[in-house]
N, C-alpha and C positions, 0 to 999 in steps of 0.2 A: 498310158500310165504316167508318163512324165507330165502331162497336162494336169492330171489329178494331183501330183506332188507339187507342181507349181502353184496350183490353186490353193492347196492346203498350206503351202509356205506363205502365200500372200495373206491368207486369213490369219495364220498365227502371227505374222508380222504386224498386222492391223490390231489384233488383240493385245500384243505386247506393247505396241505404240500407245494404245489407249490406256493400258495399265501404267505405263511410264508417265503419261500426262496426268493421270489421277494421282499417282504418288508424288509427283512434283508439286501439284496444287496443294496437297495435304502438307507436304514438307514446308512450302512457303507460308501456309497458314500457321503452322507450328512456329516457324521463325518469327512471324509477325506477332504472335501471342507472346512469345518469349521477350521480344523487344518491348512490347507494351508493359509486361510485368517488370522489366528492368527500369523502365521509365517511372512506373508507379512506385517502385521500391526507392528510387532516388528521390522522388518528391516526398515520400513519407520520411525518409532519413533527414532531408533538409528541413521539413516541417518540425520534426522532433528536435533537431539541433537548434532551430530558432526558438522553439518553446523552452528548451533547457536554458539557453542563453538569457531569454527574457526572465525566466524564473530565477536564475542566478542573480541578475541585476536587481530584481525586485527584492530578493533576500538581502542583498548588500544594502539597498536603500533602507530596508526595514531595520537592519542592524545599526546603521548609522543613525537613524531616527531614535532607536532605543538608547544608543550610547549617548546621544545628545540629551535625551529626555531624562536619563538616570540622574545626572548631576542636578538638574532642575527640580526633580522630585525630592531630593534630599534637602535642598535649600528652602523650598516652599513649605509653609505650614499647612497641614491638612485642614481643609475647611469643611465643616459639617454641612451637608446638603440638607436643605429643609425638606422634611417629609410631607408629602401630600396625603391627606386623609381621604382615602376613597370611600365612597358611599356603599359600604358592604353591610348587610344585615348582621346582627350579633351572632346568630347561629352559624353563619358562614365564617365569621372571624374565629369562632371557637374551633371549627373544623380545620381551618387553615393552620391555626397555632398548634393543634394536636398533630397534624401532619408534619409540621416543621420540627416539633419536638421529637417525633419518631425518627425523622431523617437525621437529626443531629445525634441522637443516641446511636444510630447505626454507624455514622461516621466516626464517632468517638470510639466505638468498639473496634472498628477496623484499624484506626490509628493506634490504639493501645496494642493490638495484635502485632502490628509491624514493629512497634517499639520493643515489645517483649521478645520477639524473635531476634532482633538486632542485639538486644541486651544479653540474651542467652548465648548468642554466637560469640560475642565479645568476651564472655566468661570462659570460653574455650570448649563449649559443648559442640558435638558433631551434629550435622543436620538430622541424623537418625534420632539422636537423643532429644533434640529440640522438637522433632515431630511427635515423639512419644509424650513429651510434657505438654505440648500444645494441642494434643489430640488432633493432629493434622497429618497430611501425607508427607513423606520424606521428599518426594519430587517437588511438591509445592514449596517446601522450605528451601530446597536447593535452588529452585528457580527464583524465589524471592531474593535470596542472598546474591545470586548471580546478577539479577537486575539492579540490585542495590550497589553493585560494584565491589562486593566483598568476595575474595577468593574462597571457594568452598574446599575444605579439607576432606579428603577421602576418609570414610569411616571404616 
């Protein structure tokens, strides 16, 4: 009987040793994956930091160029550029001019809407009253005023 128990003990020890080896290999693979992820994360952070620094420098150069260009633009007289006459058939020119007129009408309508909302708000009307007069949504008026930098009074 003791031989059977010894044999069973050796088999169980062998199975447990095999299980420990498998668990150790899985654990080491998990650690390696974690190490690789940390390395990738650091590389990504460094890349983003470098990109942000480059973007910041580019913005500063652009601001400097704009600030240097602004005084020059005031001193220089605007020169009319000669317009080149493209070879477009008459019916295409009419179509283009009609399209441009429609776009300018749309733009002037949007501009007058913005002016009207600002004007009504400066007169002391609430966003709800402006929305009723302009036949628009209250939230739309509130957002417009908020984006324009005007504090919205609660109605």
